[in-house]
C-alpha positions as CSV (number, residue, x, y, z in Angstrom):
1,M,106.5,-94.3,-21.9
2,P,105.8,-97.9,-20.9
3,I,102.9,-98.6,-18.5
4,T,103.5,-99.7,-15.0
5,Q,102.4,-103.0,-13.4
6,T,99.6,-101.1,-11.5
7,Q,98.4,-99.6,-14.7
8,R,98.6,-103.0,-16.5
9,R,96.4,-104.5,-13.7
10,H,93.9,-101.7,-14.1
11,L,93.8,-102.2,-17.9
12,R,93.3,-105.9,-17.5
13,K,90.2,-105.3,-15.3
14,L,88.8,-102.9,-18.0
15,A,89.6,-105.3,-20.8
16,H,88.0,-108.3,-19.2
17,H,84.5,-107.6,-20.4
18,L,85.5,-106.5,-24.0
19,K,85.0,-108.7,-27.0
20,P,87.6,-108.9,-29.8
21,V,87.2,-106.2,-32.4
22,V,89.7,-107.5,-34.9
23,I,90.3,-111.2,-35.8
24,V,93.6,-112.2,-37.4
25,G,92.7,-115.0,-39.7
26,G,94.5,-117.5,-41.9
27,A,96.3,-114.9,-44.0
28,G,98.1,-113.7,-40.9
29,L,99.1,-110.1,-40.2
30,T,98.6,-108.4,-43.5
31,P,99.1,-104.6,-43.8
32,A,95.3,-104.2,-43.9
33,V,94.9,-106.1,-40.6
34,L,97.6,-103.9,-39.0
35,E,95.9,-100.8,-40.3
36,E,92.5,-101.9,-38.9
37,I,94.1,-102.6,-35.5
38,D,95.8,-99.2,-35.6
39,G,92.5,-97.5,-36.4
40,R,90.6,-99.3,-33.7
41,L,93.3,-98.4,-31.1
42,A,93.0,-94.7,-32.2
43,H,89.3,-94.8,-31.5
44,H,89.0,-97.1,-28.5
45,E,92.4,-97.0,-26.8
46,L,91.9,-100.5,-25.3
47,I,91.0,-103.4,-27.6
48,K,91.1,-107.1,-27.8
49,V,92.4,-109.0,-30.9
50,R,91.8,-112.6,-31.6
51,V,94.9,-114.2,-33.1
52,N,94.2,-117.5,-34.9
53,A,97.6,-119.1,-35.1
54,A,98.5,-122.8,-35.3
55,D,100.9,-122.9,-32.4
56,R,101.9,-120.9,-29.3
57,E,105.2,-119.5,-30.7
58,E,103.6,-118.2,-33.9
59,R,100.8,-116.6,-31.9
60,Q,103.3,-114.9,-29.5
61,A,105.3,-113.6,-32.5
62,M,102.1,-112.1,-34.0
63,I,101.2,-110.5,-30.7
64,E,104.7,-108.9,-30.4
65,R,104.5,-107.8,-34.0
66,I,101.1,-106.1,-33.4
67,A,102.5,-104.2,-30.4
68,E,105.6,-103.1,-32.2
69,A,103.8,-102.1,-35.4
70,T,101.1,-100.1,-33.7
71,G,103.1,-98.6,-30.8
72,A,100.7,-100.2,-28.4
73,D,101.3,-101.9,-25.0
74,W,100.4,-105.5,-24.8
75,V,98.2,-105.8,-21.7
76,L,97.2,-109.5,-21.6
77,S,96.7,-112.6,-23.5
78,I,94.5,-115.6,-22.7
79,G,94.5,-118.3,-25.3
80,H,94.0,-116.8,-28.7
81,V,92.9,-113.4,-27.4
82,A,95.2,-110.5,-26.6
83,A,94.5,-107.0,-25.4
84,F,96.4,-103.9,-26.4
85,Y,96.4,-100.3,-25.0
86,R,97.5,-97.1,-26.7
87,P,96.5,-93.8,-25.2
88,A,94.6,-91.5,-27.5
89,E,95.4,-87.8,-28.1
90,K,92.6,-87.0,-25.7
91,P,92.7,-90.1,-23.4
92,G,89.3,-91.5,-22.3
93,I,90.9,-94.0,-19.9
94,V,92.4,-92.6,-16.8
95,L,95.3,-94.7,-15.5
96,P,96.3,-94.8,-11.8
């Protein structure tokens, strides 16, 4: 079930102070990077990922691919950093 705008605003507030836990480098979105993002989402629920892409369109495509491959909701992106949310089996984040 997709998150609502109210929930997205709440998650943006929570993600503001987070630091990127995964960095997508020059090799792009390899299966290993996607697996790492998936594992971090399973553990933390809400994460930031730094996407180092040359242009805006390529960066946006990578962000959409991460969301699709991991089943996460894309919460925000500022510059090269994007935040993703996927509820855990036992959620630690309570959404409004």
